[in-house]
N, C-alpha and C positions, 0 to 999 in steps of 0.2 A: 683937202680931203684927208690928208694925213693927220692933221690936227683933230678932226672930228673922230677919226678912228681911235686916236690916242685917248681922247676925252671919254669916248664911249667905253673903252677897255678900263680906264681908270674908275669910271662910275660903276661898272659891273663889279670890279674888284672891291670897291668901297662898300657896295650894297651887300655882297656876299660876306664880307667881314663882319658887318654890322648884324646881319641875319645869324651869323654863326654864334655871336655873343649876345643874342637877344634875350635869353633867359638868364643871363649872368654866367659868371664862370663857375664851373662845377667845383665842389670841394674835393680835394685829393682823396683817393681811395687808399686806405691803408690795408695792406695785405697781411693776413694773420701769419704768425710764425708757426710753421708745421714742424713738430718734433717727431721723428720716426723712432718708434720704440722697437728694439730688437727683442725677438722672443727669447724667453728663458731657454736654456738648453734642456733638451728632453732627458727625462729620467731613464733608468734602466727598464722600468715597467711601463707598458702603454696604459692609457686610461681605460681602454676596453677590457683589458685583462683585470684590472682592479675592480671594475664594475661587475664583471662576470664573478669574480671571487666574492664580492659583497652580496650579490644575489644568491649565490650558493650558500653563503653562511646564513643568510636569513631563511632560506628554505630548510636548511638543516636544523636551525634553531626552532622553527615552527613545527616541523615534524617530530622533533623530540619532545616538545611541550604537549603536543596533541597526543602522543603515545603515552605519556605519563599521566595525562588526565583521564584517558580511557581505562587505565589499569586500576 
């Protein structure tokens, strides 16, 4: 009885090993190299302030040109 149990266990291990490699061995997956970019140091002005000044300059330029056209 001990011999049949051993043979049955060996057969189960052999079948599971064959089933695991049935499709062939997979190609190794190469992980991409991730490079972490550190952000540039912030300037003395915030981008919102620069945008606000740019819009104000456009409005000032458009109001001055429309005033000179109407005169």
